[in-house]
C-alpha positions as CSV (number, residue, x, y, z in Angstrom):
1,M,76.8,43.2,33.1
2,T,73.9,42.7,30.9
3,N,74.3,46.5,29.2
4,Y,70.6,47.3,30.0
5,F,69.6,50.8,28.9
6,D,67.3,52.6,31.0
7,L,65.3,55.7,28.8
8,H,64.1,57.1,32.3
9,C,65.4,58.0,35.5
10,H,65.7,60.9,37.7
11,L,69.4,60.4,38.5
12,L,70.3,64.6,38.6
13,P,71.0,65.4,42.1
14,D,69.3,68.7,43.1
15,V,67.1,69.0,39.8
16,D,63.7,68.0,41.0
17,D,62.3,65.1,43.5
18,G,65.5,62.6,42.3
19,P,68.4,63.1,44.3
20,A,69.1,65.7,46.5
21,T,72.9,65.2,46.6
22,M,75.4,64.0,44.2
23,A,75.9,61.6,47.0
24,D,73.2,60.0,46.8
25,A,73.2,60.4,42.5
26,L,76.1,58.1,42.6
27,A,74.2,55.1,45.0
28,L,72.1,55.3,42.7
29,A,74.1,55.0,39.8
30,Q,75.9,52.5,41.2
31,A,72.7,50.4,42.4
32,L,71.9,50.3,38.1
33,V,75.5,49.5,37.6
34,Q,74.6,46.1,40.1
35,Q,70.9,46.0,38.1
36,G,73.1,45.3,35.0
37,F,72.6,48.9,33.8
38,S,75.2,50.6,31.1
39,T,73.3,53.4,30.1
40,V,71.0,55.8,31.8
41,V,68.5,58.5,30.2
42,A,68.4,61.1,32.7
43,T,65.3,62.4,32.1
44,P,64.0,65.7,35.0
45,H,60.8,66.5,35.5
46,Y,60.0,69.7,32.9
47,L,56.4,70.4,34.3
48,E,55.7,74.1,32.9
49,D,59.4,75.9,33.0
50,F,61.3,75.5,30.1
51,S,63.5,78.5,30.2
52,Q,66.7,78.6,30.0
53,R,67.6,79.1,33.2
54,Y,66.2,76.0,34.4
55,Q,68.0,74.2,31.4
56,A,71.0,75.7,32.5
57,Q,70.5,73.8,35.7
58,I,70.0,70.9,34.8
59,K,73.1,71.2,32.1
60,Q,75.5,72.0,35.0
61,Q,74.4,69.0,37.2
62,Y,74.7,66.3,34.1
63,Q,78.0,67.8,33.6
64,L,79.4,67.2,37.2
65,L,77.8,64.1,38.4
66,C,79.2,63.0,35.4
67,E,83.2,64.3,36.0
68,A,81.8,62.5,39.8
69,L,81.0,59.3,38.2
70,Q,84.3,59.5,36.5
71,E,86.4,60.2,39.3
72,A,83.9,57.8,41.7
73,G,84.7,54.6,38.9
74,V,81.5,54.2,38.2
75,P,80.9,51.9,34.9
76,L,77.6,54.3,34.1
77,H,77.6,56.2,30.5
78,V,74.6,58.6,31.7
79,V,72.6,61.2,28.3
80,L,70.5,63.6,29.0
81,G,66.8,63.8,28.4
82,G,63.4,64.6,30.0
83,E,60.4,63.6,31.2
84,I,57.1,65.9,30.4
85,L,54.0,67.0,31.3
86,L,51.7,67.1,28.0
87,T,50.3,70.4,27.2
88,P,49.9,72.5,24.2
89,V,52.6,74.8,25.2
90,L,55.0,71.7,23.8
91,L,53.5,72.9,20.4
92,D,54.6,76.6,21.1
93,L,58.2,75.9,22.0
94,A,61.3,76.0,19.6
95,P,62.9,72.6,18.9
96,Q,65.9,73.9,21.1
97,E,63.5,74.3,24.0
98,L,62.8,70.7,24.2
99,P,64.5,68.3,26.0
100,F,64.8,65.5,23.5
101,I,66.4,62.1,24.5
102,A,70.1,62.9,24.1
103,G,69.7,64.7,20.7
104,T,67.1,61.8,19.0
105,K,63.7,63.3,18.6
106,S,61.9,61.6,20.8
107,L,60.6,62.9,23.6
108,L,59.9,61.3,27.4
109,L,56.2,62.1,27.6
110,E,54.0,62.0,31.0
111,L,50.2,61.7,31.3
112,P,48.0,62.8,34.4
113,L,48.4,60.8,37.0
114,Y,45.0,61.0,39.0
115,Q,42.5,62.2,36.5
116,A,41.1,62.4,33.1
117,L,43.1,62.1,30.0
118,P,43.2,66.2,29.1
119,S,40.6,66.6,26.3
120,Y,43.8,68.1,24.2
121,T,46.1,64.8,24.3
122,E,45.4,63.2,20.8
123,Q,45.6,66.4,18.7
124,V,48.8,67.5,20.8
125,L,50.1,64.0,20.4
126,F,49.8,64.2,16.5
127,Q,50.7,67.7,15.7
128,L,54.1,67.0,18.0
129,Q,54.6,64.2,15.3
130,L,53.9,66.4,12.1
131,Q,56.8,68.3,13.9
132,G,59.4,65.4,13.4
133,C,59.1,63.8,17.1
134,Q,58.8,60.9,17.9
135,P,56.4,60.5,21.2
136,I,56.6,57.9,24.3
137,I,54.1,57.2,26.5
138,A,55.9,57.2,30.4
139,H,54.7,54.8,32.3
140,P,50.6,54.8,31.5
141,E,50.3,51.8,34.0
142,R,50.7,54.7,36.4
143,C,47.3,56.5,34.7
144,Q,44.5,55.7,36.4
145,A,42.4,56.8,33.6
146,L,44.0,53.9,31.5
147,Q,43.7,52.1,34.5
148,S,40.6,52.1,34.0
149,D,40.6,52.3,30.5
150,P,43.6,50.9,28.3
151,A,41.6,50.6,24.8
152,S,42.7,54.4,25.2
153,L,46.1,53.7,25.5
154,Q,45.8,51.4,22.0
155,T,44.3,54.5,20.8
156,L,47.6,56.4,21.7
157,V,49.7,53.6,19.8
158,Q,47.4,53.6,16.4
159,L,48.5,57.6,16.7
160,G,52.4,56.8,16.5
161,C,53.2,56.7,20.4
162,L,55.6,54.1,21.8
163,V,55.1,53.1,25.5
164,Q,57.6,53.0,28.7
165,V,56.2,50.7,31.5
166,N,58.2,50.9,34.5
167,F,59.6,48.0,35.5
168,T,59.0,48.5,39.7
169,S,55.3,48.5,38.3
170,L,55.9,45.0,37.8
171,S,57.8,44.8,40.9
172,G,54.9,45.6,43.0
173,L,56.9,49.3,43.6
174,Y,53.0,51.4,43.4
175,G,50.2,48.9,44.4
176,K,49.1,45.7,42.8
177,R,46.4,48.3,40.8
178,V,49.6,49.7,38.9
179,Q,51.0,46.1,39.2
180,R,47.6,44.1,37.2
181,T,48.0,47.2,34.7
182,A,51.4,47.1,34.1
183,K,51.6,43.4,33.4
184,Q,48.1,43.6,31.2
185,L,50.5,45.7,29.2
186,L,53.1,43.5,28.6
187,N,50.9,40.4,27.9
188,D,49.1,42.6,25.4
189,G,52.4,43.6,23.5
190,M,51.9,46.9,24.2
191,A,55.2,47.9,25.7
192,H,58.2,49.0,24.0
193,F,60.5,49.5,26.7
194,L,60.7,49.4,30.2
195,A,62.7,51.8,32.9
196,S,63.7,52.1,36.1
197,D,61.7,55.7,36.7
198,S,64.1,55.6,39.7
199,H,64.4,58.7,41.9
200,H,66.2,57.0,45.4
201,V,67.4,53.8,45.6
202,K,64.8,52.2,47.7
203,Q,62.9,52.4,44.4
204,L,65.1,49.6,43.3
205,Q,65.2,47.5,46.3
206,K,62.3,45.4,44.9
207,A,63.4,45.3,41.7
208,N,63.8,41.6,40.7
209,L,65.0,41.9,37.1
210,Q,65.7,38.1,37.6
211,S,62.8,36.8,37.6
212,L,61.0,39.2,35.5
213,A,63.5,37.8,32.8
214,K,62.1,34.7,32.4
215,Q,58.2,36.3,32.1
216,Y,59.2,39.0,29.8
217,P,61.5,39.5,26.7
218,L,64.2,42.3,28.7
219,Q,66.6,42.4,26.1
220,L,64.4,43.6,23.9
221,L,62.6,46.1,26.4
222,L,65.9,46.6,28.4
223,Q,68.1,46.5,25.8
224,E,67.6,46.2,21.9
225,N,64.7,48.8,21.6
226,P,66.3,51.5,24.0
227,K,70.1,51.3,21.6
228,A,67.4,51.8,18.2
229,L,65.8,54.5,20.1
230,L,69.4,56.2,20.6
231,N,70.5,55.1,17.0
232,N,67.3,57.1,15.6
233,E,66.5,53.4,14.4
234,P,62.6,51.3,14.5
235,V,61.6,49.7,17.4
236,K,60.3,46.6,18.1
237,R,56.9,45.6,19.5
238,M,56.8,42.8,21.2
239,S,54.4,39.9,20.9
240,Q,51.2,38.6,23.2
241,N,51.9,37.1,26.0
242,R,48.2,36.4,26.9
243,T,47.0,32.5,27.2
244,P,43.6,31.2,25.7
245,L,42.0,31.5,29.4
246,A,42.8,35.1,30.1
247,A,41.6,36.1,26.7
248,L,38.3,34.6,27.0
249,K,38.3,36.2,30.6
250,K,39.5,39.4,29.1
251,L,36.0,38.6,25.9
252,F,33.2,38.0,28.8
253,R,34.8,40.7,31.1
254,L,35.4,37.7,34.0
């Protein structure tokens, strides 16, 4: 047991595009335990629905999952959060309407995957921080706009955002371009957390954390930083790992 923390996981059954049944959720939970995870943040999608009805459904499914995990003897601690599509609507919501991660002030925010970054992106992120929120950008390696222009992500980090990369991206789950971008972000020291973003057991089957541990500081990205976040403590930025040759290639765009 390595006591990893997964900050991004669609573990709740019958809520979004995660597990359809409790049996599927338990199978995913067991697979996460086998990968070395002891704590998982359940992050159901929040696209436009922040209604009390939707949040009540999430809380109910969360409670049922916790009871099922205990009954099945699965040693996984689950806390609640959400994966939130970044829109200006967030600025109009009361604090109790926002799905913060496990009672912290951190929000896991998703940018559009296949469109340009919205013109309001920086303004909304800035205003959220003025309200005391800590934005975390979910899987930027999957956003085509950031794949084409990684400097845009650097701008968001300079604005105070944290960055979460999927370790399943590093394993090639989403294709080679996403995999290359994920590796670049880690080599550039641009990631604060790794997470699974898992919806189903099959997504974890390609992940080889033992192999990734030989290349990246998993203790920092899957244990120390997530634990610090959940305790409302500062997180660390990983050091750059780019070789001189890779740096020259980037400089001359080879």
